All heavy atoms as atom14 arrays in JSON, in Angstrom:
{
  "sequence": "MIIGVVVLILGFIFMTMDNEPYGFGSMGLTVGPVTVMLGFLIQFVALFYKSREKPE",
  "atom14_mask": [
    [1, 1, 1, 1, 1, 1, 1, 1, 0, 0, 0, 0, 0, 0],
    [1, 1, 1, 1, 1, 1, 1, 1, 0, 0, 0, 0, 0, 0],
    [1, 1, 1, 1, 1, 1, 1, 1, 0, 0, 0, 0, 0, 0],
    [1, 1, 1, 1, 0, 0, 0, 0, 0, 0, 0, 0, 0, 0],
    [1, 1, 1, 1, 1, 1, 1, 0, 0, 0, 0, 0, 0, 0],
    [1, 1, 1, 1, 1, 1, 1, 0, 0, 0, 0, 0, 0, 0],
    [1, 1, 1, 1, 1, 1, 1, 0, 0, 0, 0, 0, 0, 0],
    [1, 1, 1, 1, 1, 1, 1, 1, 0, 0, 0, 0, 0, 0],
    [1, 1, 1, 1, 1, 1, 1, 1, 0, 0, 0, 0, 0, 0],
    [1, 1, 1, 1, 1, 1, 1, 1, 0, 0, 0, 0, 0, 0],
    [1, 1, 1, 1, 0, 0, 0, 0, 0, 0, 0, 0, 0, 0],
    [1, 1, 1, 1, 1, 1, 1, 1, 1, 1, 1, 0, 0, 0],
    [1, 1, 1, 1, 1, 1, 1, 1, 0, 0, 0, 0, 0, 0],
    [1, 1, 1, 1, 1, 1, 1, 1, 1, 1, 1, 0, 0, 0],
    [1, 1, 1, 1, 1, 1, 1, 1, 0, 0, 0, 0, 0, 0],
    [1, 1, 1, 1, 1, 1, 1, 0, 0, 0, 0, 0, 0, 0],
    [1, 1, 1, 1, 1, 1, 1, 1, 0, 0, 0, 0, 0, 0],
    [1, 1, 1, 1, 1, 1, 1, 1, 0, 0, 0, 0, 0, 0],
    [1, 1, 1, 1, 1, 1, 1, 1, 0, 0, 0, 0, 0, 0],
    [1, 1, 1, 1, 1, 1, 1, 1, 1, 0, 0, 0, 0, 0],
    [1, 1, 1, 1, 1, 1, 1, 0, 0, 0, 0, 0, 0, 0],
    [1, 1, 1, 1, 1, 1, 1, 1, 1, 1, 1, 1, 0, 0],
    [1, 1, 1, 1, 0, 0, 0, 0, 0, 0, 0, 0, 0, 0],
    [1, 1, 1, 1, 1, 1, 1, 1, 1, 1, 1, 0, 0, 0],
    [1, 1, 1, 1, 0, 0, 0, 0, 0, 0, 0, 0, 0, 0],
    [1, 1, 1, 1, 1, 1, 0, 0, 0, 0, 0, 0, 0, 0],
    [1, 1, 1, 1, 1, 1, 1, 1, 0, 0, 0, 0, 0, 0],
    [1, 1, 1, 1, 0, 0, 0, 0, 0, 0, 0, 0, 0, 0],
    [1, 1, 1, 1, 1, 1, 1, 1, 0, 0, 0, 0, 0, 0],
    [1, 1, 1, 1, 1, 1, 1, 0, 0, 0, 0, 0, 0, 0],
    [1, 1, 1, 1, 1, 1, 1, 0, 0, 0, 0, 0, 0, 0],
    [1, 1, 1, 1, 0, 0, 0, 0, 0, 0, 0, 0, 0, 0],
    [1, 1, 1, 1, 1, 1, 1, 0, 0, 0, 0, 0, 0, 0],
    [1, 1, 1, 1, 1, 1, 1, 0, 0, 0, 0, 0, 0, 0],
    [1, 1, 1, 1, 1, 1, 1, 0, 0, 0, 0, 0, 0, 0],
    [1, 1, 1, 1, 1, 1, 1, 0, 0, 0, 0, 0, 0, 0],
    [1, 1, 1, 1, 1, 1, 1, 1, 0, 0, 0, 0, 0, 0],
    [1, 1, 1, 1, 1, 1, 1, 1, 0, 0, 0, 0, 0, 0],
    [1, 1, 1, 1, 0, 0, 0, 0, 0, 0, 0, 0, 0, 0],
    [1, 1, 1, 1, 1, 1, 1, 1, 1, 1, 1, 0, 0, 0],
    [1, 1, 1, 1, 1, 1, 1, 1, 0, 0, 0, 0, 0, 0],
    [1, 1, 1, 1, 1, 1, 1, 1, 0, 0, 0, 0, 0, 0],
    [1, 1, 1, 1, 1, 1, 1, 1, 1, 0, 0, 0, 0, 0],
    [1, 1, 1, 1, 1, 1, 1, 1, 1, 1, 1, 0, 0, 0],
    [1, 1, 1, 1, 1, 1, 1, 0, 0, 0, 0, 0, 0, 0],
    [1, 1, 1, 1, 1, 0, 0, 0, 0, 0, 0, 0, 0, 0],
    [1, 1, 1, 1, 1, 1, 1, 1, 0, 0, 0, 0, 0, 0],
    [1, 1, 1, 1, 1, 1, 1, 1, 1, 1, 1, 0, 0, 0],
    [1, 1, 1, 1, 1, 1, 1, 1, 1, 1, 1, 1, 0, 0],
    [1, 1, 1, 1, 1, 1, 1, 1, 1, 0, 0, 0, 0, 0],
    [1, 1, 1, 1, 1, 1, 0, 0, 0, 0, 0, 0, 0, 0],
    [1, 1, 1, 1, 1, 1, 1, 1, 1, 1, 1, 0, 0, 0],
    [1, 1, 1, 1, 1, 1, 1, 1, 1, 0, 0, 0, 0, 0],
    [1, 1, 1, 1, 1, 1, 1, 1, 1, 0, 0, 0, 0, 0],
    [1, 1, 1, 1, 1, 1, 1, 0, 0, 0, 0, 0, 0, 0],
    [1, 1, 1, 1, 1, 1, 1, 1, 1, 0, 0, 0, 0, 0]
  ],
  "atom14_positions": [
    [[-6.31, -2.64, 44.27], [-5.69, -1.75, 45.49], [-6.79, -1.37, 46.47], [-6.61, -1.18, 47.51], [-5.06, -0.55, 44.92], [-3.69, -0.97, 44.27], [-2.66, 0.45, 43.94], [-2.24, 1.04, 45.46], [0.0, 0.0, 0.0], [0.0, 0.0, 0.0], [0.0, 0.0, 0.0], [0.0, 0.0, 0.0], [0.0, 0.0, 0.0], [0.0, 0.0, 0.0]],
    [[-8.1, -1.19, 45.83], [-9.18, -0.79, 46.78], [-9.36, -1.88, 47.73], [-9.57, -1.54, 48.94], [-10.25, -0.51, 45.95], [-10.21, 0.84, 45.08], [-11.64, -0.21, 46.85], [-11.16, 1.05, 44.08], [0.0, 0.0, 0.0], [0.0, 0.0, 0.0], [0.0, 0.0, 0.0], [0.0, 0.0, 0.0], [0.0, 0.0, 0.0], [0.0, 0.0, 0.0]],
    [[-9.18, -3.12, 47.36], [-9.41, -4.24, 48.37], [-8.4, -4.13, 49.4], [-8.75, -4.39, 50.48], [-9.44, -5.54, 47.53], [-10.66, -5.69, 46.63], [-9.53, -6.77, 48.61], [-10.61, -6.89, 45.75], [0.0, 0.0, 0.0], [0.0, 0.0, 0.0], [0.0, 0.0, 0.0], [0.0, 0.0, 0.0], [0.0, 0.0, 0.0], [0.0, 0.0, 0.0]],
    [[-7.23, -3.93, 49.12], [-6.1, -3.7, 50.05], [-6.34, -2.69, 51.07], [-6.14, -2.87, 52.32], [0.0, 0.0, 0.0], [0.0, 0.0, 0.0], [0.0, 0.0, 0.0], [0.0, 0.0, 0.0], [0.0, 0.0, 0.0], [0.0, 0.0, 0.0], [0.0, 0.0, 0.0], [0.0, 0.0, 0.0], [0.0, 0.0, 0.0], [0.0, 0.0, 0.0]],
    [[-6.89, -1.54, 50.63], [-7.17, -0.48, 51.48], [-8.35, -0.73, 52.52], [-8.27, -0.47, 53.56], [-7.62, 0.83, 50.6], [-8.01, 1.97, 51.57], [-6.33, 1.16, 49.84], [0.0, 0.0, 0.0], [0.0, 0.0, 0.0], [0.0, 0.0, 0.0], [0.0, 0.0, 0.0], [0.0, 0.0, 0.0], [0.0, 0.0, 0.0], [0.0, 0.0, 0.0]],
    [[-9.31, -1.55, 51.86], [-10.43, -1.9, 52.88], [-9.96, -2.92, 53.93], [-10.39, -2.78, 55.06], [-11.57, -2.58, 51.93], [-12.62, -3.19, 52.78], [-12.27, -1.45, 51.02], [0.0, 0.0, 0.0], [0.0, 0.0, 0.0], [0.0, 0.0, 0.0], [0.0, 0.0, 0.0], [0.0, 0.0, 0.0], [0.0, 0.0, 0.0], [0.0, 0.0, 0.0]],
    [[-9.09, -3.88, 53.44], [-8.52, -4.89, 54.55], [-7.65, -4.12, 55.47], [-7.75, -4.39, 56.73], [-7.75, -5.88, 53.68], [-7.06, -6.82, 54.69], [-8.69, -6.73, 52.86], [0.0, 0.0, 0.0], [0.0, 0.0, 0.0], [0.0, 0.0, 0.0], [0.0, 0.0, 0.0], [0.0, 0.0, 0.0], [0.0, 0.0, 0.0], [0.0, 0.0, 0.0]],
    [[-6.84, -3.06, 55.14], [-6.08, -2.32, 56.07], [-7.06, -1.6, 56.98], [-6.86, -1.6, 58.32], [-5.28, -1.29, 55.23], [-3.98, -1.74, 54.71], [-3.42, -0.65, 53.8], [-2.99, -2.15, 55.69], [0.0, 0.0, 0.0], [0.0, 0.0, 0.0], [0.0, 0.0, 0.0], [0.0, 0.0, 0.0], [0.0, 0.0, 0.0], [0.0, 0.0, 0.0]],
    [[-8.07, -1.0, 56.47], [-9.06, -0.27, 57.54], [-9.68, -1.28, 58.44], [-9.84, -1.01, 59.63], [-10.0, 0.49, 56.58], [-9.34, 1.61, 55.82], [-11.18, 1.03, 57.43], [-10.17, 2.28, 54.83], [0.0, 0.0, 0.0], [0.0, 0.0, 0.0], [0.0, 0.0, 0.0], [0.0, 0.0, 0.0], [0.0, 0.0, 0.0], [0.0, 0.0, 0.0]],
    [[-10.07, -2.42, 57.81], [-10.65, -3.4, 58.72], [-9.72, -3.95, 59.76], [-10.12, -4.09, 60.93], [-11.18, -4.69, 57.82], [-12.36, -4.57, 57.14], [-12.57, -5.82, 56.4], [-13.59, -4.18, 58.04], [0.0, 0.0, 0.0], [0.0, 0.0, 0.0], [0.0, 0.0, 0.0], [0.0, 0.0, 0.0], [0.0, 0.0, 0.0], [0.0, 0.0, 0.0]],
    [[-8.45, -4.01, 59.5], [-7.47, -4.38, 60.57], [-7.35, -3.43, 61.68], [-7.26, -3.72, 62.76], [0.0, 0.0, 0.0], [0.0, 0.0, 0.0], [0.0, 0.0, 0.0], [0.0, 0.0, 0.0], [0.0, 0.0, 0.0], [0.0, 0.0, 0.0], [0.0, 0.0, 0.0], [0.0, 0.0, 0.0], [0.0, 0.0, 0.0], [0.0, 0.0, 0.0]],
    [[-7.26, -2.13, 61.25], [-7.24, -1.02, 62.21], [-8.6, -0.99, 63.13], [-8.51, -0.78, 64.41], [-6.93, 0.18, 61.54], [-5.47, 0.39, 61.15], [-5.16, 0.5, 59.9], [-4.5, 0.38, 62.11], [-3.88, 0.62, 59.53], [-3.08, 0.5, 61.89], [-2.88, 0.59, 60.42], [0.0, 0.0, 0.0], [0.0, 0.0, 0.0], [0.0, 0.0, 0.0]],
    [[-9.62, -1.28, 62.45], [-10.88, -1.32, 63.19], [-10.98, -2.56, 64.21], [-11.28, -2.4, 65.41], [-12.07, -1.45, 62.2], [-12.17, -0.09, 61.52], [-13.39, -1.75, 62.93], [-13.31, -0.07, 60.48], [0.0, 0.0, 0.0], [0.0, 0.0, 0.0], [0.0, 0.0, 0.0], [0.0, 0.0, 0.0], [0.0, 0.0, 0.0], [0.0, 0.0, 0.0]],
    [[-10.37, -3.65, 63.72], [-10.29, -4.92, 64.64], [-9.5, -4.6, 65.84], [-9.77, -4.98, 66.9], [-9.68, -6.08, 63.85], [-10.68, -6.72, 62.89], [-10.17, -7.49, 61.94], [-11.94, -6.5, 63.0], [-11.0, -8.1, 60.96], [-12.89, -7.15, 62.05], [-12.34, -7.78, 61.02], [0.0, 0.0, 0.0], [0.0, 0.0, 0.0], [0.0, 0.0, 0.0]],
    [[-8.35, -3.76, 65.69], [-7.57, -3.54, 66.84], [-8.13, -2.58, 67.69], [-7.87, -2.7, 68.91], [-6.14, -2.82, 66.34], [-5.19, -3.9, 65.67], [-3.59, -3.23, 65.44], [-3.63, -2.67, 63.81], [0.0, 0.0, 0.0], [0.0, 0.0, 0.0], [0.0, 0.0, 0.0], [0.0, 0.0, 0.0], [0.0, 0.0, 0.0], [0.0, 0.0, 0.0]],
    [[-9.11, -1.67, 67.24], [-9.71, -0.77, 68.23], [-10.85, -1.46, 68.9], [-11.36, -0.9, 69.87], [-10.29, 0.51, 67.48], [-11.15, 0.17, 66.41], [-9.13, 1.16, 66.9], [0.0, 0.0, 0.0], [0.0, 0.0, 0.0], [0.0, 0.0, 0.0], [0.0, 0.0, 0.0], [0.0, 0.0, 0.0], [0.0, 0.0, 0.0], [0.0, 0.0, 0.0]],
    [[-11.32, -2.57, 68.42], [-12.53, -3.25, 69.05], [-12.12, -4.13, 70.22], [-13.06, -4.57, 70.94], [-13.16, -4.19, 68.0], [-13.95, -3.59, 66.86], [-14.5, -4.54, 65.56], [-15.3, -5.95, 66.42], [0.0, 0.0, 0.0], [0.0, 0.0, 0.0], [0.0, 0.0, 0.0], [0.0, 0.0, 0.0], [0.0, 0.0, 0.0], [0.0, 0.0, 0.0]],
    [[-10.89, -4.14, 70.57], [-10.53, -5.0, 71.59], [-10.85, -4.31, 72.95], [-10.83, -3.13, 73.16], [-8.9, -5.08, 71.65], [-8.37, -6.13, 72.42], [-9.14, -7.02, 72.99], [-7.06, -6.21, 72.62], [0.0, 0.0, 0.0], [0.0, 0.0, 0.0], [0.0, 0.0, 0.0], [0.0, 0.0, 0.0], [0.0, 0.0, 0.0], [0.0, 0.0, 0.0]],
    [[-11.43, -5.13, 73.88], [-12.03, -4.66, 75.17], [-11.05, -4.67, 76.24], [-11.24, -4.06, 77.22], [-13.23, -5.58, 75.62], [-14.42, -5.29, 74.49], [-14.44, -4.33, 73.89], [-15.25, -6.43, 74.4], [0.0, 0.0, 0.0], [0.0, 0.0, 0.0], [0.0, 0.0, 0.0], [0.0, 0.0, 0.0], [0.0, 0.0, 0.0], [0.0, 0.0, 0.0]],
    [[-9.88, -5.38, 76.02], [-8.77, -5.39, 76.98], [-8.17, -4.03, 77.17], [-8.01, -3.33, 76.19], [-7.73, -6.51, 76.71], [-8.26, -7.86, 76.73], [-8.71, -8.32, 78.12], [-8.04, -7.98, 79.16], [-9.88, -8.87, 78.22], [0.0, 0.0, 0.0], [0.0, 0.0, 0.0], [0.0, 0.0, 0.0], [0.0, 0.0, 0.0], [0.0, 0.0, 0.0]],
    [[-7.57, -3.71, 78.34], [-6.97, -2.38, 78.51], [-5.56, -2.44, 77.56], [-4.92, -3.52, 77.61], [-6.61, -2.43, 80.02], [-6.8, -3.66, 80.61], [-7.6, -4.37, 79.59], [0.0, 0.0, 0.0], [0.0, 0.0, 0.0], [0.0, 0.0, 0.0], [0.0, 0.0, 0.0], [0.0, 0.0, 0.0], [0.0, 0.0, 0.0], [0.0, 0.0, 0.0]],
    [[-5.34, -1.34, 77.08], [-4.19, -1.12, 76.09], [-3.99, -2.05, 75.02], [-2.9, -2.18, 74.4], [-2.79, -1.16, 76.97], [-2.88, -0.07, 78.16], [-2.94, -0.58, 79.51], [-2.72, 1.19, 77.87], [-2.95, 0.24, 80.54], [-2.73, 2.09, 78.96], [-2.89, 1.55, 80.22], [-2.94, 2.52, 81.23], [0.0, 0.0, 0.0], [0.0, 0.0, 0.0]],
    [[-5.18, -2.71, 74.52], [-5.18, -3.54, 73.4], [-4.41, -4.88, 73.57], [-3.89, -5.33, 72.64], [0.0, 0.0, 0.0], [0.0, 0.0, 0.0], [0.0, 0.0, 0.0], [0.0, 0.0, 0.0], [0.0, 0.0, 0.0], [0.0, 0.0, 0.0], [0.0, 0.0, 0.0], [0.0, 0.0, 0.0], [0.0, 0.0, 0.0], [0.0, 0.0, 0.0]],
    [[-4.42, -5.28, 74.78], [-3.69, -6.61, 75.1], [-4.53, -7.86, 74.92], [-4.12, -8.97, 75.31], [-3.03, -6.68, 76.41], [-1.9, -5.78, 76.59], [-1.7, -4.87, 77.6], [-0.84, -5.74, 75.59], [-0.59, -4.02, 77.71], [0.35, -4.87, 75.74], [0.3, -4.06, 76.74], [0.0, 0.0, 0.0], [0.0, 0.0, 0.0], [0.0, 0.0, 0.0]],
    [[-5.62, -7.82, 74.25], [-6.52, -8.99, 74.05], [-6.13, -9.49, 72.62], [-5.24, -9.26, 72.0], [0.0, 0.0, 0.0], [0.0, 0.0, 0.0], [0.0, 0.0, 0.0], [0.0, 0.0, 0.0], [0.0, 0.0, 0.0], [0.0, 0.0, 0.0], [0.0, 0.0, 0.0], [0.0, 0.0, 0.0], [0.0, 0.0, 0.0], [0.0, 0.0, 0.0]],
    [[-6.89, -10.6, 72.37], [-6.59, -11.4, 71.12], [-6.93, -10.55, 69.85], [-6.21, -10.74, 68.86], [-7.36, -12.69, 71.05], [-8.87, -12.27, 70.95], [0.0, 0.0, 0.0], [0.0, 0.0, 0.0], [0.0, 0.0, 0.0], [0.0, 0.0, 0.0], [0.0, 0.0, 0.0], [0.0, 0.0, 0.0], [0.0, 0.0, 0.0], [0.0, 0.0, 0.0]],
    [[-7.85, -9.52, 69.87], [-8.1, -8.74, 68.82], [-7.06, -7.76, 68.58], [-6.58, -7.51, 67.33], [-9.49, -7.92, 69.03], [-10.61, -8.85, 69.01], [-11.16, -9.48, 67.45], [-11.88, -8.12, 66.67], [0.0, 0.0, 0.0], [0.0, 0.0, 0.0], [0.0, 0.0, 0.0], [0.0, 0.0, 0.0], [0.0, 0.0, 0.0], [0.0, 0.0, 0.0]],
    [[-6.45, -7.15, 69.71], [-5.5, -6.23, 69.49], [-3.94, -6.81, 69.22], [-3.25, -6.18, 68.62], [0.0, 0.0, 0.0], [0.0, 0.0, 0.0], [0.0, 0.0, 0.0], [0.0, 0.0, 0.0], [0.0, 0.0, 0.0], [0.0, 0.0, 0.0], [0.0, 0.0, 0.0], [0.0, 0.0, 0.0], [0.0, 0.0, 0.0], [0.0, 0.0, 0.0]],
    [[-3.76, -7.98, 69.6], [-2.51, -8.67, 69.32], [-2.4, -9.5, 68.22], [-1.27, -9.85, 67.79], [-2.13, -9.28, 70.66], [-1.67, -8.34, 71.87], [-1.5, -9.22, 73.12], [-0.56, -7.55, 71.54], [0.0, 0.0, 0.0], [0.0, 0.0, 0.0], [0.0, 0.0, 0.0], [0.0, 0.0, 0.0], [0.0, 0.0, 0.0], [0.0, 0.0, 0.0]],
    [[-3.47, -10.24, 67.77], [-3.22, -11.26, 66.69], [-4.21, -10.88, 65.55], [-3.68, -10.63, 64.41], [-3.62, -12.55, 67.29], [-4.94, -12.63, 67.88], [-2.7, -13.04, 68.38], [0.0, 0.0, 0.0], [0.0, 0.0, 0.0], [0.0, 0.0, 0.0], [0.0, 0.0, 0.0], [0.0, 0.0, 0.0], [0.0, 0.0, 0.0], [0.0, 0.0, 0.0]],
    [[-5.37, -10.72, 65.73], [-6.36, -10.72, 64.69], [-6.05, -9.31, 63.95], [-5.95, -9.31, 62.65], [-7.81, -10.68, 65.11], [-8.84, -10.54, 63.87], [-8.08, -12.01, 65.75], [0.0, 0.0, 0.0], [0.0, 0.0, 0.0], [0.0, 0.0, 0.0], [0.0, 0.0, 0.0], [0.0, 0.0, 0.0], [0.0, 0.0, 0.0], [0.0, 0.0, 0.0]],
    [[-6.03, -8.16, 64.6], [-5.81, -6.94, 63.96], [-4.52, -6.79, 63.2], [-4.51, -6.53, 62.01], [0.0, 0.0, 0.0], [0.0, 0.0, 0.0], [0.0, 0.0, 0.0], [0.0, 0.0, 0.0], [0.0, 0.0, 0.0], [0.0, 0.0, 0.0], [0.0, 0.0, 0.0], [0.0, 0.0, 0.0], [0.0, 0.0, 0.0], [0.0, 0.0, 0.0]],
    [[-3.38, -7.07, 63.86], [-2.08, -6.9, 63.15], [-1.95, -8.06, 61.94], [-1.41, -7.64, 60.94], [-1.06, -7.33, 64.17], [-1.63, -7.01, 65.48], [-3.11, -7.26, 65.31], [0.0, 0.0, 0.0], [0.0, 0.0, 0.0], [0.0, 0.0, 0.0], [0.0, 0.0, 0.0], [0.0, 0.0, 0.0], [0.0, 0.0, 0.0], [0.0, 0.0, 0.0]],
    [[-2.53, -9.16, 62.03], [-2.47, -10.13, 60.89], [-3.26, -9.48, 59.73], [-2.84, -9.62, 58.59], [-2.91, -11.51, 61.37], [-3.09, -12.37, 60.1], [-1.95, -12.06, 62.24], [0.0, 0.0, 0.0], [0.0, 0.0, 0.0], [0.0, 0.0, 0.0], [0.0, 0.0, 0.0], [0.0, 0.0, 0.0], [0.0, 0.0, 0.0], [0.0, 0.0, 0.0]],
    [[-4.46, -9.01, 60.07], [-5.21, -8.39, 58.95], [-4.54, -7.16, 58.39], [-4.6, -7.11, 57.08], [-6.56, -7.97, 59.59], [-7.22, -9.0, 60.27], [-7.55, -7.51, 58.51], [0.0, 0.0, 0.0], [0.0, 0.0, 0.0], [0.0, 0.0, 0.0], [0.0, 0.0, 0.0], [0.0, 0.0, 0.0], [0.0, 0.0, 0.0], [0.0, 0.0, 0.0]],
    [[-3.8, -6.32, 59.1], [-3.17, -5.16, 58.61], [-2.0, -5.79, 57.71], [-1.73, -5.26, 56.64], [-2.6, -4.28, 59.76], [-1.62, -3.33, 59.2], [-3.76, -3.53, 60.39], [0.0, 0.0, 0.0], [0.0, 0.0, 0.0], [0.0, 0.0, 0.0], [0.0, 0.0, 0.0], [0.0, 0.0, 0.0], [0.0, 0.0, 0.0], [0.0, 0.0, 0.0]],
    [[-1.25, -6.74, 58.27], [-0.09, -7.3, 57.31], [-0.72, -7.87, 55.98], [-0.16, -7.73, 54.93], [0.61, -8.38, 58.05], [1.46, -7.78, 59.28], [2.63, -6.55, 58.68], [3.72, -7.64, 57.65], [0.0, 0.0, 0.0], [0.0, 0.0, 0.0], [0.0, 0.0, 0.0], [0.0, 0.0, 0.0], [0.0, 0.0, 0.0], [0.0, 0.0, 0.0]],
    [[-1.97, -8.52, 56.01], [-2.49, -9.09, 54.91], [-2.89, -7.91, 53.94], [-2.72, -8.04, 52.68], [-3.73, -9.85, 55.29], [-4.55, -10.53, 54.1], [-3.62, -11.58, 53.37], [-5.79, -11.18, 54.61], [0.0, 0.0, 0.0], [0.0, 0.0, 0.0], [0.0, 0.0, 0.0], [0.0, 0.0, 0.0], [0.0, 0.0, 0.0], [0.0, 0.0, 0.0]],
    [[-3.38, -6.79, 54.52], [-3.71, -5.6, 53.74], [-2.47, -5.21, 53.04], [-2.56, -4.87, 51.71], [0.0, 0.0, 0.0], [0.0, 0.0, 0.0], [0.0, 0.0, 0.0], [0.0, 0.0, 0.0], [0.0, 0.0, 0.0], [0.0, 0.0, 0.0], [0.0, 0.0, 0.0], [0.0, 0.0, 0.0], [0.0, 0.0, 0.0], [0.0, 0.0, 0.0]],
    [[-1.27, -5.01, 53.65], [-0.13, -4.56, 53.12], [0.31, -5.57, 52.02], [0.95, -5.25, 50.97], [0.93, -4.28, 54.07], [0.77, -3.01, 54.82], [0.73, -2.98, 56.23], [0.84, -1.85, 54.1], [0.56, -1.76, 56.8], [0.73, -0.57, 54.78], [0.54, -0.71, 56.2], [0.0, 0.0, 0.0], [0.0, 0.0, 0.0], [0.0, 0.0, 0.0]],
    [[0.21, -6.7, 52.28], [0.66, -7.87, 51.24], [-0.17, -7.69, 50.05], [0.26, -7.75, 48.84], [0.43, -9.28, 51.83], [0.86, -10.54, 50.98], [2.35, -10.34, 50.59], [0.52, -11.76, 51.59], [0.0, 0.0, 0.0], [0.0, 0.0, 0.0], [0.0, 0.0, 0.0], [0.0, 0.0, 0.0], [0.0, 0.0, 0.0], [0.0, 0.0, 0.0]],
    [[-1.52, -7.49, 50.19], [-2.33, -7.29, 48.95], [-1.92, -5.99, 48.25], [-1.89, -5.98, 47.01], [-3.93, -7.23, 49.48], [-4.42, -8.49, 49.87], [-4.68, -6.67, 48.34], [-5.73, -8.48, 50.6], [0.0, 0.0, 0.0], [0.0, 0.0, 0.0], [0.0, 0.0, 0.0], [0.0, 0.0, 0.0], [0.0, 0.0, 0.0], [0.0, 0.0, 0.0]],
    [[-1.55, -4.89, 48.88], [-1.15, -3.69, 48.19], [0.15, -3.88, 47.59], [0.39, -3.42, 46.41], [-0.9, -2.63, 49.22], [-2.26, -2.05, 49.97], [-3.08, -1.28, 48.86], [-2.75, -1.01, 47.87], [-4.17, -1.08, 49.36], [0.0, 0.0, 0.0], [0.0, 0.0, 0.0], [0.0, 0.0, 0.0], [0.0, 0.0, 0.0], [0.0, 0.0, 0.0]],
    [[1.04, -4.69, 48.08], [2.31, -4.98, 47.41], [2.14, -5.82, 46.12], [2.74, -5.58, 45.07], [3.21, -5.84, 48.36], [4.58, -6.01, 47.83], [5.54, -5.23, 47.88], [4.91, -7.47, 47.46], [6.85, -5.43, 47.41], [6.16, -7.79, 46.85], [7.13, -6.68, 46.9], [0.0, 0.0, 0.0], [0.0, 0.0, 0.0], [0.0, 0.0, 0.0]],
    [[1.25, -6.84, 46.26], [1.01, -7.62, 45.07], [0.23, -6.83, 43.92], [0.68, -6.85, 42.75], [0.17, -8.71, 45.46], [-0.36, -9.58, 44.23], [0.98, -9.67, 46.3], [0.0, 0.0, 0.0], [0.0, 0.0, 0.0], [0.0, 0.0, 0.0], [0.0, 0.0, 0.0], [0.0, 0.0, 0.0], [0.0, 0.0, 0.0], [0.0, 0.0, 0.0]],
    [[-0.58, -5.93, 44.34], [-1.35, -5.02, 43.47], [-0.52, -4.01, 42.75], [-0.56, -3.78, 41.61], [-2.48, -4.36, 44.12], [0.0, 0.0, 0.0], [0.0, 0.0, 0.0], [0.0, 0.0, 0.0], [0.0, 0.0, 0.0], [0.0, 0.0, 0.0], [0.0, 0.0, 0.0], [0.0, 0.0, 0.0], [0.0, 0.0, 0.0], [0.0, 0.0, 0.0]],
    [[0.54, -3.56, 43.46], [1.6, -2.63, 42.79], [2.45, -3.33, 41.71], [2.7, -2.76, 40.77], [2.42, -2.03, 43.9], [1.74, -0.94, 44.69], [2.59, -0.56, 45.8], [1.43, 0.2, 43.79], [0.0, 0.0, 0.0], [0.0, 0.0, 0.0], [0.0, 0.0, 0.0], [0.0, 0.0, 0.0], [0.0, 0.0, 0.0], [0.0, 0.0, 0.0]],
    [[2.88, -4.47, 42.04], [3.81, -5.18, 41.21], [3.23, -6.26, 40.16], [4.01, -6.88, 39.45], [4.95, -5.93, 42.11], [5.75, -4.86, 42.74], [5.72, -4.64, 44.1], [6.71, -4.11, 41.96], [6.53, -3.68, 44.69], [7.47, -3.12, 42.66], [7.38, -2.91, 44.03], [0.0, 0.0, 0.0], [0.0, 0.0, 0.0], [0.0, 0.0, 0.0]],
    [[1.95, -6.38, 40.23], [1.36, -7.42, 39.3], [1.17, -6.73, 37.93], [0.91, -5.73, 37.73], [-0.16, -7.63, 39.76], [-0.86, -8.61, 38.88], [-0.55, -10.02, 38.9], [-1.91, -8.23, 38.12], [-1.14, -10.85, 38.14], [-2.54, -9.02, 37.17], [-2.28, -10.43, 37.27], [-2.82, -11.41, 36.5], [0.0, 0.0, 0.0], [0.0, 0.0, 0.0]],
    [[1.78, -7.64, 36.98], [1.64, -7.31, 35.57], [0.68, -8.15, 34.88], [0.63, -9.35, 34.95], [2.94, -7.55, 34.89], [4.02, -6.5, 35.1], [5.13, -6.72, 34.12], [5.97, -5.38, 33.84], [6.96, -5.67, 32.95], [0.0, 0.0, 0.0], [0.0, 0.0, 0.0], [0.0, 0.0, 0.0], [0.0, 0.0, 0.0], [0.0, 0.0, 0.0]],
    [[-0.35, -7.46, 34.22], [-1.31, -8.32, 33.49], [-0.78, -8.86, 32.23], [0.07, -8.16, 31.66], [-2.66, -7.43, 33.28], [-2.25, -6.29, 32.39], [0.0, 0.0, 0.0], [0.0, 0.0, 0.0], [0.0, 0.0, 0.0], [0.0, 0.0, 0.0], [0.0, 0.0, 0.0], [0.0, 0.0, 0.0], [0.0, 0.0, 0.0], [0.0, 0.0, 0.0]],
    [[-1.21, -9.93, 31.81], [-0.79, -10.56, 30.56], [-1.63, -9.99, 29.41], [-2.82, -9.99, 29.4], [-1.08, -11.95, 30.7], [-0.27, -12.69, 31.75], [-0.46, -14.21, 31.7], [0.14, -14.84, 32.92], [-0.08, -16.05, 33.29], [-1.05, -16.85, 32.54], [0.48, -16.48, 34.18], [0.0, 0.0, 0.0], [0.0, 0.0, 0.0], [0.0, 0.0, 0.0]],
    [[-0.87, -9.48, 28.48], [-1.42, -8.82, 27.38], [-1.28, -9.76, 26.24], [-0.21, -10.41, 26.02], [-0.83, -7.52, 26.98], [-0.89, -6.45, 27.95], [-0.44, -5.17, 27.67], [-0.14, -5.05, 26.42], [-0.13, -4.29, 28.5], [0.0, 0.0, 0.0], [0.0, 0.0, 0.0], [0.0, 0.0, 0.0], [0.0, 0.0, 0.0], [0.0, 0.0, 0.0]],
    [[-2.36, -9.91, 25.38], [-2.38, -10.96, 24.24], [-1.64, -10.12, 23.14], [-1.82, -9.22, 22.63], [-3.75, -11.22, 23.86], [-4.56, -11.83, 24.78], [-5.94, -12.15, 24.32], [-6.71, -12.93, 25.35], [-8.1, -13.22, 24.94], [0.0, 0.0, 0.0], [0.0, 0.0, 0.0], [0.0, 0.0, 0.0], [0.0, 0.0, 0.0], [0.0, 0.0, 0.0]],
    [[-0.55, -10.99, 22.59], [0.24, -10.37, 21.49], [-0.71, -10.44, 20.28], [-1.49, -11.34, 19.92], [1.39, -11.33, 21.37], [1.03, -12.54, 22.02], [-0.04, -12.28, 23.06], [0.0, 0.0, 0.0], [0.0, 0.0, 0.0], [0.0, 0.0, 0.0], [0.0, 0.0, 0.0], [0.0, 0.0, 0.0], [0.0, 0.0, 0.0], [0.0, 0.0, 0.0]],
    [[-0.51, -9.33, 19.54], [-1.45, -9.34, 18.2], [-0.63, -9.39, 17.04], [0.47, -9.28, 16.94], [-2.18, -7.96, 18.22], [-3.28, -7.94, 19.34], [-4.02, -6.62, 19.26], [-4.13, -6.06, 18.18], [-4.69, -6.25, 20.28], [0.0, 0.0, 0.0], [0.0, 0.0, 0.0], [0.0, 0.0, 0.0], [0.0, 0.0, 0.0], [0.0, 0.0, 0.0]]
  ]
}
């Protein structure tokens, strides 16, 4: 889950790095939101992942 949080923070940082007004550049419209969605996907998988336990 920590990796997902780091990816989310990176996505928001990417969106703020855009030099175009109101975030209409490629960083604000594509790279940042895709990175944020990837972070949420990682969080979703981390929440519902079940580790395999060896039967004894």
